C-alpha positions as CSV (number, residue, x, y, z in Angstrom):
1,M,0.0,0.0,0.0
2,P,1.4,3.4,-1.0
3,K,2.0,5.9,1.8
4,A,-0.5,8.7,1.7
5,D,0.0,12.3,2.9
6,V,-3.6,13.1,3.1
7,R,-6.7,10.9,3.3
8,L,-10.1,11.8,1.6
9,D,-13.1,9.8,2.8
10,T,-15.9,9.6,0.1
11,L,-17.7,6.7,1.6
12,G,-21.4,6.8,0.8
13,L,-20.9,9.1,-2.2
14,F,-21.4,7.9,-5.7
15,C,-20.3,8.9,-9.1
16,P,-19.3,11.6,-9.8
17,M,-19.0,12.9,-6.3
18,P,-15.8,10.9,-5.3
19,I,-14.0,12.5,-8.4
20,I,-15.4,15.9,-7.7
21,H,-14.1,15.8,-4.1
22,T,-10.8,14.4,-5.3
23,S,-10.5,17.3,-7.8
24,K,-11.1,19.8,-5.0
25,K,-8.8,18.2,-2.4
26,I,-5.8,17.6,-4.6
27,K,-5.5,21.4,-5.1
28,D,-4.6,21.6,-1.4
29,L,-1.6,19.3,-1.8
30,A,2.0,20.1,-2.7
31,V,3.4,18.6,-5.9
32,G,4.6,15.1,-5.1
33,Q,2.2,14.5,-2.2
34,V,-0.1,11.5,-2.3
35,L,-3.9,11.6,-1.7
36,E,-5.6,8.5,-0.5
37,V,-9.2,8.5,-1.6
38,V,-11.5,5.9,0.2
39,S,-14.7,5.0,-1.5
40,D,-17.4,2.4,-1.5
41,D,-18.4,3.3,-5.1
42,E,-17.2,0.5,-7.4
43,G,-17.1,3.1,-10.3
44,I,-13.9,4.6,-8.8
45,K,-12.0,1.6,-10.3
46,K,-12.6,3.1,-13.8
47,D,-13.3,6.7,-12.9
48,M,-10.1,7.5,-11.0
49,P,-7.6,6.1,-13.7
50,A,-9.5,8.1,-16.3
51,W,-9.5,11.2,-14.1
52,C,-5.7,10.8,-13.5
53,E,-5.1,10.4,-17.2
54,A,-7.2,13.5,-18.1
55,T,-5.6,15.8,-15.4
56,G,-2.0,14.5,-15.5
57,H,-1.9,13.3,-11.9
58,E,-0.3,9.9,-11.3
59,L,-2.4,6.9,-10.0
60,V,0.1,5.1,-7.7
61,G,-2.3,2.5,-6.4
62,L,-5.8,1.2,-6.5
63,E,-6.8,-1.5,-3.9
64,D,-9.9,-3.4,-3.0
65,D,-10.7,-3.1,0.8
66,T,-13.4,-3.9,3.2
67,I,-14.8,-1.3,5.5
68,N,-17.6,-2.0,8.0
69,H,-18.1,-5.4,6.3
70,K,-18.7,-3.7,3.0
71,A,-16.7,-3.6,-0.2
72,A,-14.6,-0.5,-0.4
73,Y,-11.7,0.8,-2.5
74,R,-8.6,2.9,-1.9
75,A,-7.1,5.0,-4.6
76,F,-3.7,6.6,-4.3
77,V,-3.1,9.7,-6.4
78,K,0.2,11.7,-6.6
79,K,-0.1,15.3,-7.4
80,R,1.7,16.4,-10.5
81,S,2.2,20.1,-11.3
């Protein structure tokens, strides 16, 4: 699991909200810092790589997880420029 500098909890939010929150939060990070986005929306598995490609940020990890006995996902995004 990559080391995150900041964690963003988007549990309970569905497309496109996890990406919208990620877009806002990543602006607060310095270049090179990693944002961990926690979501229970399976759509993040496709949406986050596409968002990273479109914005130039680097997806450094995307993992399946379980939170409160429910499927969840952790995306790790490194801020670029």
